[in-house]
C-alpha positions in Angstrom: 66.8 459.6 26.1 69.7 461.5 27.6 72.1 459.4 29.6 73.1 460.6 33.0 76.8 460.9 33.6 78.1 458.3 36.0 79.9 459.9 38.9 82.7 457.4 39.0 86.2 457.0 37.5 85.1 455.5 34.2 82.1 457.9 34.0 84.4 460.8 34.4 86.9 459.3 32.0 84.2 459.0 29.4 82.7 462.5 29.9 86.0 464.4 30.3 88.3 462.5 27.9 86.4 460.4 25.4 83.5 462.8 24.6 85.7 465.8 23.8 88.0 463.6 21.7 91.1 463.6 23.9 91.0 459.8 24.2 89.4 457.3 21.7 87.2 454.4 22.7 89.9 451.8 22.3 92.2 453.8 24.6 89.4 454.1 27.2 88.7 450.4 27.1 92.5 449.6 27.4 92.7 451.9 30.4 89.6 450.2 32.0 91.1 446.8 31.6 94.4 448.0 33.1 92.6 449.4 36.1 90.7 446.1 36.5 93.7 443.9 36.3 96.1 446.1 38.3 93.4 447.0 40.9 91.9 443.5 41.3 94.6 440.9 40.6 97.2 442.5 42.8 95.0 443.2 45.8 93.2 439.8 45.6 96.6 437.9 45.7 98.0 440.2 48.4 94.9 439.4 50.6 95.2 435.7 50.0 99.0 435.7 50.7 98.4 437.8 53.8 95.7 435.4 55.1 97.9 432.4 54.5 100.9 434.1 56.2 98.8 435.1 59.3 97.2 431.7 59.6 100.8 430.2 59.7 101.7 432.9 62.3 98.8 433.1 64.7 100.6 435.5 67.0 100.5 438.1 64.2 96.9 437.3 63.3 95.9 438.4 66.8 96.9 441.9 65.8 94.1 442.0 63.3 91.5 440.8 65.8 92.1 443.8 68.1 88.9 445.8 68.8 90.7 449.0 68.0 92.1 447.5 64.8 95.7 446.8 63.8 98.3 449.6 63.8 98.6 451.6 60.7 102.0 450.0 60.1 100.7 446.4 60.0 99.6 446.2 56.4 102.8 447.9 55.1 104.8 445.2 56.8 102.8 442.5 55.1 103.3 444.3 51.8 107.1 444.4 52.4 107.4 440.8 53.4 105.0 439.4 50.7 106.0 441.5 47.8 103.8 440.2 45.0 105.7 441.9 42.1 108.4 439.4 42.4 109.8 439.1 38.9 111.8 442.4 38.8 111.7 445.2 36.3 114.1 444.7 33.4 115.6 448.0 32.2 118.6 449.3 30.3 120.6 452.3 31.6 120.6 455.2 29.2 123.3 457.0 31.1 126.0 456.3 33.7 124.3 456.0 37.1 126.4 455.9 40.3 124.5 454.0 43.1 125.6 452.2 46.2 129.3 452.7 45.4 128.9 451.1 42.0 128.5 452.8 38.6 126.0 451.3 36.2 127.2 452.2 32.7 125.0 453.4 29.9 123.8 450.3 28.0 124.1 448.0 31.0 121.1 445.8 31.7 119.5 446.2 35.2 116.9 444.1 37.0 115.1 446.2 39.7 113.8 443.5 42.1 111.4 445.0 44.6 111.2 441.8 46.6 115.0 441.8 47.2 115.1 445.5 47.9 112.3 445.0 50.5 114.6 442.8 52.5 117.7 444.9 52.3 119.3 444.8 55.7 120.8 448.3 55.3 117.2 449.6 55.0 115.3 447.2 57.2 116.8 445.9 60.4 116.0 442.2 60.8 114.6 442.1 57.2 113.3 438.5 57.5 111.6 439.3 60.8 107.9 440.3 61.0 107.5 443.6 62.8 103.9 444.8 62.4 105.0 448.0 64.2 107.9 448.7 61.9 108.6 452.3 61.2 109.8 453.8 59.0 108.9 451.2 56.4 109.8 452.6 53.0 109.2 449.4 51.0 108.8 449.3 47.2 105.7 447.1 47.0 103.9 450.0 45.2 106.9 451.3 43.3 108.5 454.7 43.9 108.5 458.2 42.6 106.7 458.8 39.3 106.1 455.0 39.1 104.3 454.9 42.4 101.1 452.9 42.0 98.2 455.4 41.7 95.9 453.1 43.8 98.3 452.6 46.8 96.0 454.4 49.2 93.0 452.3 48.1 95.0 449.1 48.2 96.1 449.7 51.8 92.5 450.4 52.9 91.2 447.3 51.2 93.8 445.1 52.8 93.2 446.7 56.3 89.4 446.3 56.1 89.5 442.8 54.6 92.0 441.3 57.0 90.5 442.9 60.1 87.0 441.8 59.2 88.0 438.3 58.3 90.0 437.6 61.5 87.5 439.2 63.8 84.4 437.5 62.3 86.1 434.1 62.0 88.5 433.7 64.9 88.7 430.0 64.4 89.8 430.3 60.8 92.5 427.8 59.8 94.2 426.5 56.7 92.4 423.4 55.3 95.5 422.1 53.5 99.1 421.8 54.4 101.3 424.7 53.4 103.3 422.5 51.0 100.1 421.8 49.1 99.1 425.5 48.5 99.3 426.3 44.8 101.7 429.3 44.9 102.1 431.2 41.6 105.8 431.1 41.3 106.0 431.6 37.6 103.2 434.3 37.3 104.1 438.0 37.1 101.9 438.6 40.1 102.9 436.3 43.0 100.1 434.8 45.0 98.0 431.6 45.3 95.6 430.3 42.8 93.2 429.3 45.6 93.4 429.2 49.3 91.5 426.5 51.1 90.4 427.4 54.6 88.0 426.0 57.2 86.6 427.3 60.5 84.4 426.2 63.3 81.8 428.0 65.5 83.1 429.4 68.7 81.4 430.7 71.8 
């Protein structure tokens, strides 16, 4: 029986790369696992953190209950404030690099901390304030340049749809545990919460 090619990412990967021998099976499996972890773990934790943040700040939650939806800038502000890649990228300079009035010498160690950069007052006026209409908002939650996350458009869409649907359908949603008891993942490479206890009541 001839198998029909699946018209999805992994199906195309198998047909276009594995079948012709450009990529072996182990490489394809490794890529599939990477896509699952990078595409699920990050988004799941960003959604949970965003829900916790909005429940602690109900004036901002109202933005996601609007009939016409939140502004396109809202999700990016949450991404900036709640940067889940919080451990920094450790790198070694291979050449002298002048940046911000300082020269990083070849061989120097560098930690590129996106969470700190996302609160740089020179780039973001009132960096600790929440401005869901902030523009421009050139945060580094998805990286930058050739290292920009390939799923950033999908991630934004998932966050926008999930948060709007949740807060519209459950307007009485609330945290079921004090904030101090939330199990934040401070030592995990992906910041978030292990679980988020919520409760709600019927309205209307």
